[in-house]
N, C-alpha and C positions, 0 to 999 in steps of 0.2 A: 504494500498500498503505500503511496506515495502523494504528495501535491501537485497539484494538476496547474499545467500553464494557461495561456490563453487560448489558445488553439483545441485545448481540450474541454472538459463537460463541465466541470462542476468545481466551485470554491467555496470557502467557507468563512465565516466571521461568526463573531459571540456579539451579541447586543446585549449590552450591558450584563446582570446577573438573570436576564428573563429567560434564557434556555437557548434553542438551536435555532440557526439561521442558513437558510441554504440559498443559493442565486445562482445565476447563469454568468457565465466568467467572460470577458471580455479583456480583461487586464492581466499581465503575466505577473508571475510571482509574487502573488497578494502575501502578506504577512501573517503569521500566525496570531491569535489573539495572546496578549500576556495574562497568563495564569493568575497572578496577582491582580492585574487591574486589567480586566477584561471592559471592552469598550467597542462602540460600533465601529465597524471598518466602513469607509466613509467613500471607497471605491468600489462598495458592491451595494446592489439594490437587491433585496431580499425576495426572493418566493414563498419561501416556507418560512413559519417564524411558529415554534413552540416553546410555549411557554412554560415555567415550573410549575405552573396550575393544571398542565394539560391541556390548556386551550392550545388550538392551532388554528392558524390563521395563513390563507393560502391568497397569492397575489397572482391576477389577472394582468401578465405582462402587455397584453395586446387591447387596442383600443375596442371599446363594444359599441357596436352601433344598431343594436337588432340581429346580429347575426347568431349570437349565443355565443362566442366567444369565452366571455367572461366565466360562463359555466364551463365549458369544454377544456380550456386548459388546466383548470385547477383539477377537474375530473382525472385526467391524464395523472397530474401529480401525486393525487390523492391516492392513485388505483395502486403505484408504485410503494407510496411511502405506507401503505396499509393502514388507512385509518377509517374511521367511520364517518360516512359523506354527513350525516345528520349532527355531526357535533363538530364541524368545522364553519370557521368564517372567510368568506371572500371578500376582497377587496381589489379595487381598481390601480394598478400601480401607476403612478407619476411617469412622466417621462424620465428615463436615465440614458445619457449618451455610452453606459458600459453596456447595454443591450444591444443584441444583434436581432433584425427581423423585428423590432417593435412597432409594426406597423399593420393595420387591416386595409387588404386589397388585392386584387387578385387572386382572391381563395386561398389566400397562403399562408394566413394565420395558422391553423394546426397544420397544414402540411409543412411548414418548414420549422414548426417547435415539437413535434410530436415526440421526436427521438429526446430532444434536450428535455423536455418536461419528465419523461418516463426516468432520464438518467437523474435527474435533480432527486426524484421521490425516491429512487432506488438506493441512491448515494446515502441520503439522510437516513432511511431504514436501518442502512449496513451499519451503519456509526452507531445508532441507538442498538444494535444488536451488538456492537462492539463492547460498546459501553456496558450493557448487560452483562456480558462475558467477564470482562475485567472487575466488575463489583461481585461477583459470584464466584469468582474464578473457575468457570469451567468454560470448556472449547464453545466459540460462537456456532460449530456447526450443529451444537444440541439445541441451540434456540430457533423459536420462530417467532412470529410476528402477525397478530389481527386484532382489530379496530383499536389501533392507538396504543397497544402493549405488547411486550415482550415476554415469551413465555419458555418456561424450561418444564417439558413434559413429565420428564424423570421424577422431578419431585414437587411438581404440581405448584411450582412458583410461578409469579409474574410480577413484571415492572411496569408502570404507565409510562408513556412517553415523558411526561413532563418530570417525572422522577429521575429519567436519565438524560434529560436536554444539559445541563450545564457540563456532567461529563463528556458526552459526544462533541459538543462543541469545540472541546480541544484535541479530538482526535484527527489522524489524517483521513483525508478526502478519498475514498475509493476511485481508481484512476479509471477501471471498468467495473462497475457493479452490475453482477447477474439481475437480468431483468426476468419479469414475470412471463409464464408462459401465457398464451392468448386462451386456453382453455381455463385459466385460474382466475381470468378478470372476473371481479364481481362489483365493479363501477363502470368501467369500458362498456358499453355496449347495453346499459341500462337507460331507460328515458328518464331524464331528470329535469323538473323543471327549471327554468330560467333563474338565478340567484336572485335577480330583480322583481320577480313577477307579481310577488305580493305587493312591493310597493308600486309598481305600475297600474296595477289594477285597482287600489285604492288611491290612485291619485297623489301619492307621498315620494314618489321618486323624484330625487331631485337633479334636473338637468340644469345646462349653463344658464339658460333664460332664468332659473330660479333663483339666483345667487344674487346675494347682494353684501356690497362690502361697505365700510365706514367711510364716509365722505364723496360715496360714489356719484358719479353723474352718468346718463343714459343720453346715447347719440344715434342720432339717423341722418343716413347722408343721403343727400341727393345727388344722384350719381348722374355722370354724363350720359345721355341716352345713345352716344356711340360708345362702343367697346373701349376706344381708345382715344377719345376726344379727352378734351382740358379747360377748365372753367378760366376762363378772360378776370369777369367781376360778377358780382352778386348784390341784390337789392334786400335786404330784412326788413322794411320797414312794415308789412304786415306781418311777416313772422315773427317780428319782437312781441308783438302783442298778446302771443300766446302765453297762458298762464303757466310759469312753471321754468321758461326758458333762461338759461343763463350765458348763453354765447354761440357765438358762430366760427369756425374754422374754416378754411378753404385748405385742400390738401390736392396736392398733385403728384400723380404718379412719376411723371418726367423728372421729379428730381431725387426719386431713389432709383436709379438704373434702367430707366425707361421702361419700355412695355412687359420686360419678363425680367426677373429679379434673378432666377435660379434657373437652369436648365428643365426643372421637374415642377418649378411652380410659377405660375402666372402671377402677374401683379395686380394688385389691388384696381379698382375704378376710380378715377378720378372725380371730386366731386366737391360739396359744402356742407359741412356738418353743422347738425344743430344740436345743442348740447342742452340737456333741460334737468329736472327733477324727477321726471319719470318718463316711460315708453310713450305712451300716448304723446304728451307734450312734446318730445322730440321728434315723434313723427309727424304731427300736425304742424309744427313750424317748420320742418324740411319739406314739406309739400308746398307751402303758402311762400318761400324763396323766390325771388325772380333770379335767373342765372343766366349769364350770356355765355355761350359754349361756343369754342373754338372747333367750326364746321371741318371736319376733314375734306380733304380734296376730292376724296372717293366715295361715293355712297351708296352701298350694295343692293340690290334687290334679288332675293332668292330665287325667283323664277329665272332670272339672268344668270345667274350662278351653276342652277342646274342644267341650263342651257349649254353653258358652257362646259360642262363636265360632258354632257353627249357628244359636243363637238369635238371633243378631246378623245374620244373614241375612234376616230377618225384621221389621229396624228399616230404619229410613231410612239410605240411608249418604251419602258425601260424593261429590261427583260429581267423577270424574276426567277423564272424555271423553266427550264427545257429538255423535255426528254421526248426521244424517237423522232418521229417526224409527222406532224398531226396534217400535213397538207396530203403527203400520201396515202395515210390512215384515211382520211375523210373523202378523199376520191374513190376509193375502193370500195365505202362503206353502201349499205343498204338503206340505212335511214338518218337522216340529218335533221337537228332543230337549231334555228338560230334566233336568238332571244336578247332584249334588253330587260334590264333591271334596275329599277330607281328608288332608293331610299332615302328619306329626310333628316335634317338634324333631330336630334331629341335633347329634351331638357332633364331632369333630375327630379325636382320636385320634391324633395323631402319632405315629411310631415312640419318638421322643426326647420323652419327657416335658418340662414347662416347667423352666428352672433358670437360675440368674443367678450372676455372683460379682461380690460389689462390693467394692471398697477405697476407704471414704469418710471423710474428715474435713471440718470446716468451711472450711477451705481448697480442697479438690479432691475432686471424686468420680470416678474410674474404673469402669468398668462392663465387663464382658465377658458379652456375650449374643448367644445365637441370634435374633436379632429381626428380621423382616420391615422393621420402621418406625423406625429408629434416630431418627429426627428427633423421631418424638413419643416416643419414649422419654427422650430428653434433656428434652423440653418437661415431660413428666409429671413425671420426677422434682425437676426446677427448681421446680414450679408447687406439688407435695404438699410439700415442703421450704423453700420461701420463700426460694430461692438462686438466684444469676446461673447463667443457664444455662451461660457463659462458663467456668464451675468444672468442666464436666460433659465426660469424655470418654468416647467410647462406642466398644469395639472390638467392630468386627461378626464373628460367629463364625457359620461356616457352619452350618446348620440341620438335624436331622434328619428332615425334614419340617414343616408348618408350615398349610398350607391354610386362611389367613387369622387361626388362631390367635392366631399370634405379632405379628399385625399391632396388637394392644394389648401394655399396656407394665406390667400389674398384677405379673406375675411378678420384673418387676425393682424396684420399689418396696422390697416386704420387705425383699430382698436389703439394697438401700442403707440402711434404717433400720437393721437390724439391724448392720449395719458402725458405722454412726455410733454406735450405744448401746456397741459393744462395742469400739470404736477398734481392731477386728480387721479384716483382710478375711473376707468370709463368702461361701461358696457355698450357696445354697438348693436344695435339690432336691427336686421334688414328685414322689410317688409316683404311680403310675396310675391310683391312688382317687382323688387329688386332681385327676389331669387331667382325669377324666371328671367327677366332682360338681362341679367349680368351673370348668367349660367357661362359654363365652361361644356359645351356641346358634344354629344355624341357626333362624329363626322357623318354628313350626308355623303351620299355616292352613288355613280351610275356604272352600271356592269355591263357587258356583252358576253355571253356563253355561247359558243358554237360548239356541238358534240354529235358523235356521231357513233353510229351501232352497228356492226356486220350482221349479217343474217339468222345469224343464232340468237341475235340480241347482247350479244357483249358489247359494250361501250370500248370504243377501241381509240377514239381521236376526244380530244379535250382540250379547248381553247377559253381562258378567261382573261378578260381585259377589264382593268377598274381604274375608274377616273375620278379626283376629288382630290381636298384639302386636308391634309392628314394631320393628327394631331401631334406627330414627330416634328412636323415642321412648325406648327404652331409654337411650339414646346422648345423649338431651337434645340432641340437633340443632335446630336453626331449621327451620321449613319443614312441610309435611303430614306425616302418618306415612304417606303412600300407598307400598305397596312396590307394587302395578299400575300401572305406569308408563305415561304416556298414549302414548308411543309403542311398546307392546308388541303384537308380532305377534298377530292380525292386522290391529290399527289402521292406517287408510289402504287397505288390501285391500277393506273390507266398507263398503258407503255408509251402511249403518244399524247404528250400535254405539254402545254406553253400558258406561260401566267405572264400577264405582262401589266405594267401598271405606269398612267399618266399622272403626275402631278401638277394640280391646277391652283396656284395661290390665290387665296384669299384673305379678307378682313374678319372671318368670323371666329370668335373664340373658341378653340376646341380644348378636349380633355378627355378624362378617364369617362367610364361608364358601364354600367354591368355587361359584362363581357363583350366590350367595344367594338372590336373588330369584328369578332366572331357572329353579335348580332346581327352583323349587317351580311356577311359573306356567308353565312350557313342558309340565309333566308334564298341567297341567289343560288347556292350549289344544290339544296335540298329539291328546291322549285324546278332547276335545269333537269336534277335525274329525275324527277316526277312526268315530267316534259317529255322526256325521253322514253320513260316507259309507259306514257301511254301511244306515243307515238309508233311503238314497236308490238302492241298490244299484249305487254306484259304486265303481269301486277307489279305494284310498285316494291312490295317488300321481296320477290322474287327476285326483283333487278338488283334492290340493295345487295343481298347477298350473294346472287351472279357475281357483282361486283368486288365484294368484298372478299370471295373465294374460300377455300378451303385452309389455306395455311395459317398458322397460327400467328405468326411473327411476319411482318412485312417491313423491310429495310427503308424506310420512308427518305433518310438522308443518311449520312455516315454516322451522325451523331443522336440518332432518333431512331428508335425499333418501335411500330405500332404493333400491339398486341390485338391482332383483328379479331381472335375466337370472342374476344369482351364486348365486341362492337356486336358480334352475331347474337351472343346471349342477351345483350339487351332487346335485339331487334324483336328474338322470338319471343321473348318475356312479354314485350308491349303488345305483341300478335295475338299472345295469346289471351291475354287481361281483356285486350280491346273487342276481342271476338271479331277478330279480322276474317273477311271474307265471308260472313253470315249475312244475311239477306236484310236489307234495311227500309225503310217506308220512303215514298217520292219525296226528291226533294232533298233528301237526305244523304250525307256522304261522309267516309273516312277517309283522312288524309295522313300520311307519315313523314317523318323529318328525324333524320340520325344527326350526332356530332361529337366531336370528341375538344374537350374545352378544360384547361385547367387539369389535367390528368383523369377526367372524367369520362366515361362512355355514356351516353344519354340516347333514346330512344321514345320518341313520342307521336301519338298518336290522336288526332283531334277527330271529334263525330260532330256535325254541323248540323243545320237543317236553315234553307233559305227559302222562304216564302214571299211573295209580293214583293219584292227586294229588300227584305228584311233578314238579317242575320241574327240567327240564333246559336249560339256555341253551346253544344249540348254536354261534350264529356271531354275530358283529357285524361289519357292514360299513358302513365311517364314509367319507363324502368332505367333504373341507374346504377350502375357499377363505378362506385367511387372508394374502393377500396374496405377497410374497416372503419364501421360508424362508432362515434364516440359517445352520440347522444340519438339516438333513433327519434325520438319526438322532436328534438329541435333540427335533427336533419329533415325530416318530412316537413316541417315548417317553413327552412328555407326552399325546397322546391316549389312547394307550392306558392310562395312568396316570388320566385323567379319567374314562375309560369302567369300569376296574376299581373305584373310587373311587364309580361311579355304581351300580354294581352293588352292592357292598356295602350303599349306603344303600337299592337298591329291593328287597332280597332281606330286609335283617335292621336296617336303622338305625332307631331309636327310642330317644329318651330319654322317661323318663315319670317321674313327681313324686305321692309319697305323703306326706303332710303335711307339704309343705314342702321336702321331702328328695329328691332326685334317686335313683331306686333304683339306676339301673346304676352298676357300679365298675370294672369290667376287662372283658378280652376274653371273658370266659365270659360276660356277660351283655350284651356290648356288640360281639357279633364284628363281625369285616370277612371279606371273602371269602377262602375257603381256593384253593389251588391247584384244587382238583376241581371249582369252582363258576366258574372263570375259562373263557371260550368260545374258539375261534378268533377272533383281531381282527384283520380288515384293514382297513390305513388308505391311504385314497388322499387324495392333495392335487390340487388344481387348480392348475394351472401360472398363475402371475400374477406379474407384476413390478412392481404397484403395492407401495407401503410396507408395511412388515409390520405386522399388525395382533395381537391379544392370542390365545391359543393355549392357555396351562394350564386356564382355566375353559369356555369354548366346548364341547369334546368332552363335557362330564358331563349338562347339562339334557336332552338327547334319550334318554339311557339307558333311563331309566325306562318314559315312555311308549311306545316302542318295544318294549321287553319286555312291557307291558302290553296294546298293541295286537296282539301277537304271540300273545301267551295268547288272548285272544278269536277272533284267527282260526285259532286250533286248536282250541279248545274250547266257543266261545259264551260262555264268561264272562267279564263284562266286571267289570274288577276299578278301585275308584275311589279307594281309600286306599290307603296304604302303613302299614309295609312287607308284603312278599308272604308272609312266613313266617306270616300270620294266615290265610291260604287256602290255602297249599300248601306240601307238604313242599320244602325250599330246599337 
């Protein structure tokens, strides 16, 4: 047993005389606690705290935004620690630069931290066993643990973890602790309710909007209607009459690094802030401000931008992947399709609008934020204000939804600036109109697919060309702006395949979204496969299985091998559960779509009815292989949530611009699905004991193509652009 370095798994610190503290390491050669004078190890952020009273507190490292990670990560630790779940307390960790992977995005929270959380719990358990071994002077191999106790079965003795915590804190950390066998799990795999659910349903859960600090002012910002516009001057005559108003501040983002502060964080929108003693007063005053804006030279319209995307399909593209010879294969094929697909910009509209509280001085900045990405938030503020990041404390607050929007930090920068200017704590609260119009949108895109099949129905040629402005371009990231990845399905499954991409610059702010690229690409791919199935008089399920083939593994590229058998499994499961192939009523149809996203294999079948131009989604059946399920109840909630968001986008989601300004502003013109639009949703997980994969994003991409394919099966109407409200009553 030895102490561990930065790149290894666990390190230890003692917290005063309270007991045992285990955390995830990122600093090399941590000092052991002094036996005579135990103290907190400042370079370590603890994840496990075992007090001498036996109380166990587990900390959730990653931000909670409704996806269940505040429950799932502690469940993994508790499993290996061997404690009673009902007797632990779970708390949210603040941001600590010593942590790695302390963000929630890309369906990666559990996927990236699963092994580390297990090792944290297992190391603590081994140290407690060692402490009991030393106390009883018997071999550690004779000891076992259960429910927060160490047992010696031969003598029927036991010691609680609280009795052993102090002694365990001074022991070396196991370098490679033994982990439980999956068949011995008693917490992982159980349905456990969200640790905050009682507070949520009773209305006592504290969100960032609930925070109140002494001497705090509230702020609302009248933001430039143009994403990169600047205020020139303002008249606050009427706004000053609002009761509770304390002042006004002009903020311009061109004073802080221009449009983009960091490659991964868009800057805040410039404007004029109204400061007041209440949120209501601040918002009312901001609305009554008269501001003269600097109008950009180019004022874009969404219909003109979409036309540019269509026109770009006729220009030379950047080659992303080229297998075989698509021209020769198409020339010798029996059936060909040539289709153009179009997808709109989409907003996030999390139920909790953006907000942040900051208490800032030159010496220290303290932030309370519902953020997905606390590391980026701290770095963004440090860079924008040219201060040391060590001076910034970020308290991570549970978010009321996020979907990628809170991965960015623009909503925290203006709060910090205003706090510095006023020398008071400031809470900036966005209105819903701010939230919609100043979002970082899912990119719009236009695609062309030319595909061909031979006389046996085999897909032998596939050409996919995409045109749009990509989020990587907006964020000024390095590398090609190709949102059509060279491993996107069906790459590797068709011998003759060409992917091309054309970048068309725009001024539209772009960013993360739930399965941002896949939500567009899967619509195109799954729709085109369905078109080819009907063109060849082949059942869509049969065509999919024929395309995927019988080989278990398919080498998609040198560094990526695809387990095709897992995709076949979800197709078979979905088809069975949805009664694929059984007879349906007139004007009712089924459609299937599949995807591989964030390591998860998904098949979804939609059943719809279209009568007199009105669409009813009757049922969606989802089969998913995402590896080991940590919390089945939360996992099913994730799938249902992804499908419901996918339904909203499919039916009604669309952001448009007129003269450089986003036309949508609230739920009346950017609606989300209501309860009457939500069908029966059946979720089926494929049992798999491999490490957990992503789950927050994978259920969304197949929704739109499954619904559109079902509409075609019901009516013969092929829909190639969204949202559906343009064609049907929804």
